[in-house]
mmCIF file of the N, C-alpha and C atoms, coordinates in Angstrom:
data_MODEL
# 
_entry.id   MODEL 
# 
loop_
_atom_site.group_PDB 
_atom_site.id 
_atom_site.type_symbol 
_atom_site.label_atom_id 
_atom_site.label_alt_id 
_atom_site.label_comp_id 
_atom_site.label_asym_id 
_atom_site.label_entity_id 
_atom_site.label_seq_id 
_atom_site.pdbx_PDB_ins_code 
_atom_site.Cartn_x 
_atom_site.Cartn_y 
_atom_site.Cartn_z 
_atom_site.occupancy 
_atom_site.B_iso_or_equiv 
_atom_site.pdbx_formal_charge 
_atom_site.auth_seq_id 
_atom_site.auth_comp_id 
_atom_site.auth_asym_id 
_atom_site.auth_atom_id 
_atom_site.pdbx_PDB_model_num 
ATOM 1   N N  . MET A 1 1  ? 94.674  74.144  104.544 1.00 0.00 ? 1  MET A N  1 
ATOM 2   C CA . MET A 1 1  ? 95.411  75.364  104.838 1.00 0.00 ? 1  MET A CA 1 
ATOM 3   C C  . MET A 1 1  ? 94.837  76.377  103.660 1.00 0.00 ? 1  MET A C  1 
ATOM 4   N N  . THR A 1 2  ? 94.811  77.671  104.141 1.00 0.00 ? 2  THR A N  1 
ATOM 5   C CA . THR A 1 2  ? 94.616  78.927  103.518 1.00 0.00 ? 2  THR A CA 1 
ATOM 6   C C  . THR A 1 2  ? 95.712  79.844  103.284 1.00 0.00 ? 2  THR A C  1 
ATOM 7   N N  . ILE A 1 3  ? 95.660  80.266  102.324 1.00 0.00 ? 3  ILE A N  1 
ATOM 8   C CA . ILE A 1 3  ? 97.074  81.473  102.181 1.00 0.00 ? 3  ILE A CA 1 
ATOM 9   C C  . ILE A 1 3  ? 96.019  82.894  101.691 1.00 0.00 ? 3  ILE A C  1 
ATOM 10  N N  . SER A 1 4  ? 96.650  83.577  102.458 1.00 0.00 ? 4  SER A N  1 
ATOM 11  C CA . SER A 1 4  ? 95.924  85.046  102.421 1.00 0.00 ? 4  SER A CA 1 
ATOM 12  C C  . SER A 1 4  ? 97.270  86.022  102.020 1.00 0.00 ? 4  SER A C  1 
ATOM 13  N N  . PHE A 1 5  ? 97.098  86.604  100.893 1.00 0.00 ? 5  PHE A N  1 
ATOM 14  C CA . PHE A 1 5  ? 97.787  87.616  100.024 1.00 0.00 ? 5  PHE A CA 1 
ATOM 15  C C  . PHE A 1 5  ? 97.666  89.205  100.312 1.00 0.00 ? 5  PHE A C  1 
ATOM 16  N N  . PHE A 1 6  ? 98.788  89.654  100.610 1.00 0.00 ? 6  PHE A N  1 
ATOM 17  C CA . PHE A 1 6  ? 98.293  91.168  100.869 1.00 0.00 ? 6  PHE A CA 1 
ATOM 18  C C  . PHE A 1 6  ? 99.436  92.187  100.227 1.00 0.00 ? 6  PHE A C  1 
ATOM 19  N N  . LEU A 1 7  ? 98.948  93.355  99.623  1.00 0.00 ? 7  LEU A N  1 
ATOM 20  C CA . LEU A 1 7  ? 99.712  94.242  98.957  1.00 0.00 ? 7  LEU A CA 1 
ATOM 21  C C  . LEU A 1 7  ? 100.141 95.555  100.045 1.00 0.00 ? 7  LEU A C  1 
ATOM 22  N N  . ILE A 1 8  ? 101.061 95.611  99.995  1.00 0.00 ? 8  ILE A N  1 
ATOM 23  C CA . ILE A 1 8  ? 101.364 96.912  101.310 1.00 0.00 ? 8  ILE A CA 1 
ATOM 24  C C  . ILE A 1 8  ? 102.027 98.026  100.693 1.00 0.00 ? 8  ILE A C  1 
ATOM 25  N N  . ASP A 1 9  ? 101.384 99.181  100.820 1.00 0.00 ? 9  ASP A N  1 
ATOM 26  C CA . ASP A 1 9  ? 102.008 100.467 100.485 1.00 0.00 ? 9  ASP A CA 1 
ATOM 27  C C  . ASP A 1 9  ? 103.092 100.803 101.306 1.00 0.00 ? 9  ASP A C  1 
ATOM 28  N N  . THR A 1 10 ? 104.305 100.668 101.325 1.00 0.00 ? 10 THR A N  1 
ATOM 29  C CA . THR A 1 10 ? 105.451 101.115 102.098 1.00 0.00 ? 10 THR A CA 1 
ATOM 30  C C  . THR A 1 10 ? 105.260 102.391 102.985 1.00 0.00 ? 10 THR A C  1 
ATOM 31  N N  . SER A 1 11 ? 105.112 103.397 101.934 1.00 0.00 ? 11 SER A N  1 
ATOM 32  C CA . SER A 1 11 ? 104.904 104.809 102.088 1.00 0.00 ? 11 SER A CA 1 
ATOM 33  C C  . SER A 1 11 ? 103.773 105.081 103.284 1.00 0.00 ? 11 SER A C  1 
ATOM 34  N N  . THR A 1 12 ? 102.846 104.464 102.946 1.00 0.00 ? 12 THR A N  1 
ATOM 35  C CA . THR A 1 12 ? 101.448 104.724 103.749 1.00 0.00 ? 12 THR A CA 1 
ATOM 36  C C  . THR A 1 12 ? 101.304 103.628 104.827 1.00 0.00 ? 12 THR A C  1 
ATOM 37  N N  . GLY A 1 13 ? 101.594 102.601 104.866 1.00 0.00 ? 13 GLY A N  1 
ATOM 38  C CA . GLY A 1 13 ? 101.167 101.357 105.899 1.00 0.00 ? 13 GLY A CA 1 
ATOM 39  C C  . GLY A 1 13 ? 100.018 100.913 105.262 1.00 0.00 ? 13 GLY A C  1 
ATOM 40  N N  . GLU A 1 14 ? 99.314  101.332 104.054 1.00 0.00 ? 14 GLU A N  1 
ATOM 41  C CA . GLU A 1 14 ? 97.918  100.814 103.547 1.00 0.00 ? 14 GLU A CA 1 
ATOM 42  C C  . GLU A 1 14 ? 98.326  99.469  103.191 1.00 0.00 ? 14 GLU A C  1 
ATOM 43  N N  . SER A 1 15 ? 97.363  98.742  103.643 1.00 0.00 ? 15 SER A N  1 
ATOM 44  C CA . SER A 1 15 ? 97.228  97.213  103.384 1.00 0.00 ? 15 SER A CA 1 
ATOM 45  C C  . SER A 1 15 ? 96.071  96.842  102.365 1.00 0.00 ? 15 SER A C  1 
ATOM 46  N N  . MET A 1 16 ? 96.233  96.331  101.236 1.00 0.00 ? 16 MET A N  1 
ATOM 47  C CA . MET A 1 16 ? 95.254  95.785  100.185 1.00 0.00 ? 16 MET A CA 1 
ATOM 48  C C  . MET A 1 16 ? 95.231  94.432  100.372 1.00 0.00 ? 16 MET A C  1 
ATOM 49  N N  . THR A 1 17 ? 93.761  93.952  99.901  1.00 0.00 ? 17 THR A N  1 
ATOM 50  C CA . THR A 1 17 ? 93.869  92.419  100.193 1.00 0.00 ? 17 THR A CA 1 
ATOM 51  C C  . THR A 1 17 ? 92.971  91.998  98.771  1.00 0.00 ? 17 THR A C  1 
ATOM 52  N N  . ASN A 1 18 ? 93.005  90.911  98.728  1.00 0.00 ? 18 ASN A N  1 
ATOM 53  C CA . ASN A 1 18 ? 91.940  90.394  97.556  1.00 0.00 ? 18 ASN A CA 1 
ATOM 54  C C  . ASN A 1 18 ? 91.732  88.893  97.840  1.00 0.00 ? 18 ASN A C  1 
ATOM 55  N N  . ASP A 1 19 ? 90.638  88.428  98.479  1.00 0.00 ? 19 ASP A N  1 
ATOM 56  C CA . ASP A 1 19 ? 90.276  87.289  98.854  1.00 0.00 ? 19 ASP A CA 1 
ATOM 57  C C  . ASP A 1 19 ? 89.343  86.953  98.117  1.00 0.00 ? 19 ASP A C  1 
ATOM 58  N N  . THR A 1 20 ? 89.727  86.060  97.302  1.00 0.00 ? 20 THR A N  1 
ATOM 59  C CA . THR A 1 20 ? 88.695  85.769  96.198  1.00 0.00 ? 20 THR A CA 1 
ATOM 60  C C  . THR A 1 20 ? 87.731  84.688  96.592  1.00 0.00 ? 20 THR A C  1 
ATOM 61  N N  . ALA A 1 21 ? 88.374  83.859  97.741  1.00 0.00 ? 21 ALA A N  1 
ATOM 62  C CA . ALA A 1 21 ? 87.254  82.976  98.590  1.00 0.00 ? 21 ALA A CA 1 
ATOM 63  C C  . ALA A 1 21 ? 86.018  83.639  98.884  1.00 0.00 ? 21 ALA A C  1 
ATOM 64  N N  . ASP A 1 22 ? 85.727  84.729  99.071  1.00 0.00 ? 22 ASP A N  1 
ATOM 65  C CA . ASP A 1 22 ? 84.758  85.270  99.305  1.00 0.00 ? 22 ASP A CA 1 
ATOM 66  C C  . ASP A 1 22 ? 83.832  85.127  98.442  1.00 0.00 ? 22 ASP A C  1 
ATOM 67  N N  . TYR A 1 23 ? 83.960  85.256  96.905  1.00 0.00 ? 23 TYR A N  1 
ATOM 68  C CA . TYR A 1 23 ? 82.990  84.953  95.958  1.00 0.00 ? 23 TYR A CA 1 
ATOM 69  C C  . TYR A 1 23 ? 83.377  84.353  94.812  1.00 0.00 ? 23 TYR A C  1 
ATOM 70  N N  . ALA A 1 24 ? 84.454  83.374  95.295  1.00 0.00 ? 24 ALA A N  1 
ATOM 71  C CA . ALA A 1 24 ? 84.859  82.350  94.563  1.00 0.00 ? 24 ALA A CA 1 
ATOM 72  C C  . ALA A 1 24 ? 83.662  81.209  94.158  1.00 0.00 ? 24 ALA A C  1 
ATOM 73  N N  . LYS A 1 25 ? 83.361  80.617  92.972  1.00 0.00 ? 25 LYS A N  1 
ATOM 74  C CA . LYS A 1 25 ? 82.402  79.567  92.621  1.00 0.00 ? 25 LYS A CA 1 
ATOM 75  C C  . LYS A 1 25 ? 82.989  78.318  93.490  1.00 0.00 ? 25 LYS A C  1 
ATOM 76  N N  . ASP A 1 26 ? 82.052  77.563  94.173  1.00 0.00 ? 26 ASP A N  1 
ATOM 77  C CA . ASP A 1 26 ? 81.987  76.322  94.954  1.00 0.00 ? 26 ASP A CA 1 
ATOM 78  C C  . ASP A 1 26 ? 83.320  76.450  96.077  1.00 0.00 ? 26 ASP A C  1 
ATOM 79  N N  . GLY A 1 27 ? 83.774  77.438  96.627  1.00 0.00 ? 27 GLY A N  1 
ATOM 80  C CA . GLY A 1 27 ? 85.022  77.771  97.482  1.00 0.00 ? 27 GLY A CA 1 
ATOM 81  C C  . GLY A 1 27 ? 86.058  77.761  96.734  1.00 0.00 ? 27 GLY A C  1 
ATOM 82  N N  . ASP A 1 28 ? 86.232  77.582  95.553  1.00 0.00 ? 28 ASP A N  1 
ATOM 83  C CA . ASP A 1 28 ? 87.604  77.292  94.915  1.00 0.00 ? 28 ASP A CA 1 
ATOM 84  C C  . ASP A 1 28 ? 88.335  78.830  95.158  1.00 0.00 ? 28 ASP A C  1 
ATOM 85  N N  . HIS A 1 29 ? 89.760  78.910  95.349  1.00 0.00 ? 29 HIS A N  1 
ATOM 86  C CA . HIS A 1 29 ? 90.284  80.091  95.717  1.00 0.00 ? 29 HIS A CA 1 
ATOM 87  C C  . HIS A 1 29 ? 91.410  80.385  94.940  1.00 0.00 ? 29 HIS A C  1 
ATOM 88  N N  . PHE A 1 30 ? 91.792  81.605  94.399  1.00 0.00 ? 30 PHE A N  1 
ATOM 89  C CA . PHE A 1 30 ? 93.082  81.757  93.875  1.00 0.00 ? 30 PHE A CA 1 
ATOM 90  C C  . PHE A 1 30 ? 93.347  83.251  93.983  1.00 0.00 ? 30 PHE A C  1 
ATOM 91  N N  . TRP A 1 31 ? 94.599  83.315  93.622  1.00 0.00 ? 31 TRP A N  1 
ATOM 92  C CA . TRP A 1 31 ? 95.021  84.678  93.857  1.00 0.00 ? 31 TRP A CA 1 
ATOM 93  C C  . TRP A 1 31 ? 95.086  85.406  92.372  1.00 0.00 ? 31 TRP A C  1 
ATOM 94  N N  . ASN A 1 32 ? 94.200  86.587  92.406  1.00 0.00 ? 32 ASN A N  1 
ATOM 95  C CA . ASN A 1 32 ? 94.181  87.373  90.825  1.00 0.00 ? 32 ASN A CA 1 
ATOM 96  C C  . ASN A 1 32 ? 95.457  87.870  90.803  1.00 0.00 ? 32 ASN A C  1 
ATOM 97  N N  . LEU A 1 33 ? 96.005  87.678  89.696  1.00 0.00 ? 33 LEU A N  1 
ATOM 98  C CA . LEU A 1 33 ? 97.376  88.215  89.538  1.00 0.00 ? 33 LEU A CA 1 
ATOM 99  C C  . LEU A 1 33 ? 97.465  89.690  88.962  1.00 0.00 ? 33 LEU A C  1 
ATOM 100 N N  . MET A 1 34 ? 95.952  90.099  88.618  1.00 0.00 ? 34 MET A N  1 
ATOM 101 C CA . MET A 1 34 ? 95.703  91.519  88.215  1.00 0.00 ? 34 MET A CA 1 
ATOM 102 C C  . MET A 1 34 ? 95.377  92.291  89.248  1.00 0.00 ? 34 MET A C  1 
ATOM 103 N N  . ILE A 1 35 ? 95.974  93.143  89.681  1.00 0.00 ? 35 ILE A N  1 
ATOM 104 C CA . ILE A 1 35 ? 95.506  93.958  90.779  1.00 0.00 ? 35 ILE A CA 1 
ATOM 105 C C  . ILE A 1 35 ? 95.194  95.349  90.539  1.00 0.00 ? 35 ILE A C  1 
ATOM 106 N N  . ARG A 1 36 ? 93.811  95.746  90.583  1.00 0.00 ? 36 ARG A N  1 
ATOM 107 C CA . ARG A 1 36 ? 93.495  97.173  90.201  1.00 0.00 ? 36 ARG A CA 1 
ATOM 108 C C  . ARG A 1 36 ? 93.750  97.964  91.469  1.00 0.00 ? 36 ARG A C  1 
ATOM 109 N N  . MET A 1 37 ? 94.405  98.991  91.032  1.00 0.00 ? 37 MET A N  1 
ATOM 110 C CA . MET A 1 37 ? 95.145  99.931  92.188  1.00 0.00 ? 37 MET A CA 1 
ATOM 111 C C  . MET A 1 37 ? 94.080  101.156 92.231  1.00 0.00 ? 37 MET A C  1 
ATOM 112 N N  . ASP A 1 38 ? 94.103  102.067 93.289  1.00 0.00 ? 38 ASP A N  1 
ATOM 113 C CA . ASP A 1 38 ? 93.647  103.492 93.108  1.00 0.00 ? 38 ASP A CA 1 
ATOM 114 C C  . ASP A 1 38 ? 94.931  104.221 92.886  1.00 0.00 ? 38 ASP A C  1 
ATOM 115 N N  . ASP A 1 39 ? 94.621  105.482 92.405  1.00 0.00 ? 39 ASP A N  1 
ATOM 116 C CA . ASP A 1 39 ? 95.781  106.388 92.114  1.00 0.00 ? 39 ASP A CA 1 
ATOM 117 C C  . ASP A 1 39 ? 96.231  106.633 93.329  1.00 0.00 ? 39 ASP A C  1 
ATOM 118 N N  . GLY A 1 40 ? 97.441  106.973 93.391  1.00 0.00 ? 40 GLY A N  1 
ATOM 119 C CA . GLY A 1 40 ? 98.370  107.425 94.614  1.00 0.00 ? 40 GLY A CA 1 
ATOM 120 C C  . GLY A 1 40 ? 99.289  106.591 95.094  1.00 0.00 ? 40 GLY A C  1 
ATOM 121 N N  . HIS A 1 41 ? 99.190  105.338 94.397  1.00 0.00 ? 41 HIS A N  1 
ATOM 122 C CA . HIS A 1 41 ? 100.433 104.155 94.963  1.00 0.00 ? 41 HIS A CA 1 
ATOM 123 C C  . HIS A 1 41 ? 101.267 104.184 93.691  1.00 0.00 ? 41 HIS A C  1 
ATOM 124 N N  . GLU A 1 42 ? 102.700 104.236 94.294  1.00 0.00 ? 42 GLU A N  1 
ATOM 125 C CA . GLU A 1 42 ? 103.765 104.039 93.384  1.00 0.00 ? 42 GLU A CA 1 
ATOM 126 C C  . GLU A 1 42 ? 104.504 102.510 93.330  1.00 0.00 ? 42 GLU A C  1 
ATOM 127 N N  . LYS A 1 43 ? 104.398 101.868 92.334  1.00 0.00 ? 43 LYS A N  1 
ATOM 128 C CA . LYS A 1 43 ? 105.074 100.445 92.266  1.00 0.00 ? 43 LYS A CA 1 
ATOM 129 C C  . LYS A 1 43 ? 106.315 100.335 93.296  1.00 0.00 ? 43 LYS A C  1 
ATOM 130 N N  . GLU A 1 44 ? 107.022 101.434 93.353  1.00 0.00 ? 44 GLU A N  1 
ATOM 131 C CA . GLU A 1 44 ? 108.251 101.310 94.183  1.00 0.00 ? 44 GLU A CA 1 
ATOM 132 C C  . GLU A 1 44 ? 108.091 101.192 95.673  1.00 0.00 ? 44 GLU A C  1 
ATOM 133 N N  . ASN A 1 45 ? 106.754 101.572 95.842  1.00 0.00 ? 45 ASN A N  1 
ATOM 134 C CA . ASN A 1 45 ? 106.330 101.768 97.467  1.00 0.00 ? 45 ASN A CA 1 
ATOM 135 C C  . ASN A 1 45 ? 105.524 100.221 97.749  1.00 0.00 ? 45 ASN A C  1 
ATOM 136 N N  . LEU A 1 46 ? 105.419 99.480  96.737  1.00 0.00 ? 46 LEU A N  1 
ATOM 137 C CA . LEU A 1 46 ? 104.351 98.425  97.071  1.00 0.00 ? 46 LEU A CA 1 
ATOM 138 C C  . LEU A 1 46 ? 105.280 97.145  97.481  1.00 0.00 ? 46 LEU A C  1 
ATOM 139 N N  . THR A 1 47 ? 104.995 96.316  98.246  1.00 0.00 ? 47 THR A N  1 
ATOM 140 C CA . THR A 1 47 ? 105.541 95.016  98.362  1.00 0.00 ? 47 THR A CA 1 
ATOM 141 C C  . THR A 1 47 ? 104.461 94.003  99.038  1.00 0.00 ? 47 THR A C  1 
ATOM 142 N N  . GLN A 1 48 ? 104.793 92.796  98.706  1.00 0.00 ? 48 GLN A N  1 
ATOM 143 C CA . GLN A 1 48 ? 103.509 91.937  98.556  1.00 0.00 ? 48 GLN A CA 1 
ATOM 144 C C  . GLN A 1 48 ? 104.115 90.808  99.784  1.00 0.00 ? 48 GLN A C  1 
ATOM 145 N N  . GLU A 1 49 ? 102.981 90.358  100.821 1.00 0.00 ? 49 GLU A N  1 
ATOM 146 C CA . GLU A 1 49 ? 103.294 89.387  101.967 1.00 0.00 ? 49 GLU A CA 1 
ATOM 147 C C  . GLU A 1 49 ? 102.081 88.325  101.654 1.00 0.00 ? 49 GLU A C  1 
ATOM 148 N N  . SER A 1 50 ? 102.741 87.281  102.018 1.00 0.00 ? 50 SER A N  1 
ATOM 149 C CA . SER A 1 50 ? 101.615 86.035  102.101 1.00 0.00 ? 50 SER A CA 1 
ATOM 150 C C  . SER A 1 50 ? 101.780 85.642  103.463 1.00 0.00 ? 50 SER A C  1 
ATOM 151 N N  . VAL A 1 51 ? 100.640 84.935  103.947 1.00 0.00 ? 51 VAL A N  1 
ATOM 152 C CA . VAL A 1 51 ? 100.531 84.423  105.249 1.00 0.00 ? 51 VAL A CA 1 
ATOM 153 C C  . VAL A 1 51 ? 99.762  82.690  104.765 1.00 0.00 ? 51 VAL A C  1 
ATOM 154 N N  . LEU A 1 52 ? 100.437 81.735  105.662 1.00 0.00 ? 52 LEU A N  1 
ATOM 155 C CA . LEU A 1 52 ? 99.854  80.461  105.646 1.00 0.00 ? 52 LEU A CA 1 
ATOM 156 C C  . LEU A 1 52 ? 99.104  80.519  106.854 1.00 0.00 ? 52 LEU A C  1 
ATOM 157 N N  . TYR A 1 53 ? 97.724  79.882  106.673 1.00 0.00 ? 53 TYR A N  1 
ATOM 158 C CA . TYR A 1 53 ? 96.958  79.310  108.005 1.00 0.00 ? 53 TYR A CA 1 
ATOM 159 C C  . TYR A 1 53 ? 96.488  77.697  107.847 1.00 0.00 ? 53 TYR A C  1 
ATOM 160 N N  . PHE A 1 54 ? 97.217  77.349  108.782 1.00 0.00 ? 54 PHE A N  1 
ATOM 161 C CA . PHE A 1 54 ? 97.011  75.900  108.679 1.00 0.00 ? 54 PHE A CA 1 
ATOM 162 C C  . PHE A 1 54 ? 95.796  75.318  109.618 1.00 0.00 ? 54 PHE A C  1 
ATOM 163 N N  . ASP A 1 55 ? 95.251  74.273  109.245 1.00 0.00 ? 55 ASP A N  1 
ATOM 164 C CA . ASP A 1 55 ? 94.335  73.568  109.851 1.00 0.00 ? 55 ASP A CA 1 
ATOM 165 C C  . ASP A 1 55 ? 94.471  72.814  111.178 1.00 0.00 ? 55 ASP A C  1 
ATOM 166 N N  . SER A 1 56 ? 95.606  72.429  111.464 1.00 0.00 ? 56 SER A N  1 
ATOM 167 C CA . SER A 1 56 ? 96.274  71.851  112.352 1.00 0.00 ? 56 SER A CA 1 
ATOM 168 C C  . SER A 1 56 ? 97.866  71.800  112.652 1.00 0.00 ? 56 SER A C  1 
ATOM 169 N N  . PRO A 1 57 ? 98.327  71.690  113.619 1.00 0.00 ? 57 PRO A N  1 
ATOM 170 C CA . PRO A 1 57 ? 99.663  71.958  113.757 1.00 0.00 ? 57 PRO A CA 1 
ATOM 171 C C  . PRO A 1 57 ? 100.421 70.861  113.077 1.00 0.00 ? 57 PRO A C  1 
ATOM 172 N N  . GLU A 1 58 ? 99.840  69.481  112.931 1.00 0.00 ? 58 GLU A N  1 
ATOM 173 C CA . GLU A 1 58 ? 100.645 68.357  111.907 1.00 0.00 ? 58 GLU A CA 1 
ATOM 174 C C  . GLU A 1 58 ? 100.533 68.727  110.567 1.00 0.00 ? 58 GLU A C  1 
ATOM 175 N N  . GLN A 1 59 ? 99.668  69.412  110.255 1.00 0.00 ? 59 GLN A N  1 
ATOM 176 C CA . GLN A 1 59 ? 99.404  69.786  108.679 1.00 0.00 ? 59 GLN A CA 1 
ATOM 177 C C  . GLN A 1 59 ? 100.618 71.114  108.402 1.00 0.00 ? 59 GLN A C  1 
ATOM 178 N N  . ALA A 1 60 ? 100.913 71.902  109.495 1.00 0.00 ? 60 ALA A N  1 
ATOM 179 C CA . ALA A 1 60 ? 101.869 72.910  109.282 1.00 0.00 ? 60 ALA A CA 1 
ATOM 180 C C  . ALA A 1 60 ? 103.219 72.165  109.420 1.00 0.00 ? 60 ALA A C  1 
ATOM 181 N N  . GLU A 1 61 ? 103.654 71.107  110.301 1.00 0.00 ? 61 GLU A N  1 
ATOM 182 C CA . GLU A 1 61 ? 104.776 70.607  110.376 1.00 0.00 ? 61 GLU A CA 1 
ATOM 183 C C  . GLU A 1 61 ? 105.015 69.730  109.251 1.00 0.00 ? 61 GLU A C  1 
ATOM 184 N N  . ALA A 1 62 ? 104.124 68.916  108.444 1.00 0.00 ? 62 ALA A N  1 
ATOM 185 C CA . ALA A 1 62 ? 104.056 68.310  107.252 1.00 0.00 ? 62 ALA A CA 1 
ATOM 186 C C  . ALA A 1 62 ? 104.346 69.223  106.207 1.00 0.00 ? 62 ALA A C  1 
ATOM 187 N N  . PHE A 1 63 ? 104.018 70.191  106.178 1.00 0.00 ? 63 PHE A N  1 
ATOM 188 C CA . PHE A 1 63 ? 104.227 71.272  105.258 1.00 0.00 ? 63 PHE A CA 1 
ATOM 189 C C  . PHE A 1 63 ? 105.910 71.848  105.388 1.00 0.00 ? 63 PHE A C  1 
ATOM 190 N N  . MET A 1 64 ? 106.311 72.151  106.585 1.00 0.00 ? 64 MET A N  1 
ATOM 191 C CA . MET A 1 64 ? 107.704 72.819  106.887 1.00 0.00 ? 64 MET A CA 1 
ATOM 192 C C  . MET A 1 64 ? 108.644 71.353  106.584 1.00 0.00 ? 64 MET A C  1 
ATOM 193 N N  . GLU A 1 65 ? 108.248 70.333  106.668 1.00 0.00 ? 65 GLU A N  1 
ATOM 194 C CA . GLU A 1 65 ? 109.271 69.296  106.369 1.00 0.00 ? 65 GLU A CA 1 
ATOM 195 C C  . GLU A 1 65 ? 109.418 69.153  104.828 1.00 0.00 ? 65 GLU A C  1 
ATOM 196 N N  . LYS A 1 66 ? 108.283 69.281  104.128 1.00 0.00 ? 66 LYS A N  1 
ATOM 197 C CA . LYS A 1 66 ? 108.192 69.351  102.654 1.00 0.00 ? 66 LYS A CA 1 
ATOM 198 C C  . LYS A 1 66 ? 109.162 69.983  102.011 1.00 0.00 ? 66 LYS A C  1 
ATOM 199 N N  . ALA A 1 67 ? 108.716 71.524  102.726 1.00 0.00 ? 67 ALA A N  1 
ATOM 200 C CA . ALA A 1 67 ? 109.455 72.714  102.090 1.00 0.00 ? 67 ALA A CA 1 
ATOM 201 C C  . ALA A 1 67 ? 110.881 72.700  102.345 1.00 0.00 ? 67 ALA A C  1 
ATOM 202 N N  . LYS A 1 68 ? 111.531 72.157  103.444 1.00 0.00 ? 68 LYS A N  1 
ATOM 203 C CA . LYS A 1 68 ? 112.890 72.066  103.783 1.00 0.00 ? 68 LYS A CA 1 
ATOM 204 C C  . LYS A 1 68 ? 113.441 70.993  102.730 1.00 0.00 ? 68 LYS A C  1 
ATOM 205 N N  . LYS A 1 69 ? 112.825 69.920  102.243 1.00 0.00 ? 69 LYS A N  1 
ATOM 206 C CA . LYS A 1 69 ? 113.267 69.072  101.473 1.00 0.00 ? 69 LYS A CA 1 
ATOM 207 C C  . LYS A 1 69 ? 113.230 69.603  99.958  1.00 0.00 ? 69 LYS A C  1 
ATOM 208 N N  . ARG A 1 70 ? 112.338 70.321  99.761  1.00 0.00 ? 70 ARG A N  1 
ATOM 209 C CA . ARG A 1 70 ? 112.668 70.858  98.408  1.00 0.00 ? 70 ARG A CA 1 
ATOM 210 C C  . ARG A 1 70 ? 113.662 71.969  98.366  1.00 0.00 ? 70 ARG A C  1 
ATOM 211 N N  . ALA A 1 71 ? 113.812 72.595  99.551  1.00 0.00 ? 71 ALA A N  1 
ATOM 212 C CA . ALA A 1 71 ? 114.837 73.944  99.462  1.00 0.00 ? 71 ALA A CA 1 
ATOM 213 C C  . ALA A 1 71 ? 116.073 73.436  99.080  1.00 0.00 ? 71 ALA A C  1 
ATOM 214 N N  . ILE A 1 72 ? 116.517 72.013  99.343  1.00 0.00 ? 72 ILE A N  1 
ATOM 215 C CA . ILE A 1 72 ? 118.047 71.694  99.156  1.00 0.00 ? 72 ILE A CA 1 
ATOM 216 C C  . ILE A 1 72 ? 118.498 71.732  97.887  1.00 0.00 ? 72 ILE A C  1 
# 
């Protein structure tokens, strides 16, 4: 499973990503909580989106079943 995180400026539609898998040691992946921004982005216009990518339909189904049980 891979998770991609996006920071979107809702006023411009610009999407900013931080994919540490591209430069992480030994393929380790983590989301850096400190996000460096360019000038011109107001925090009121920023929203965060995450996308999960699964290696197989079975993996996705197992994830959803576990998530449903924890949501109760």
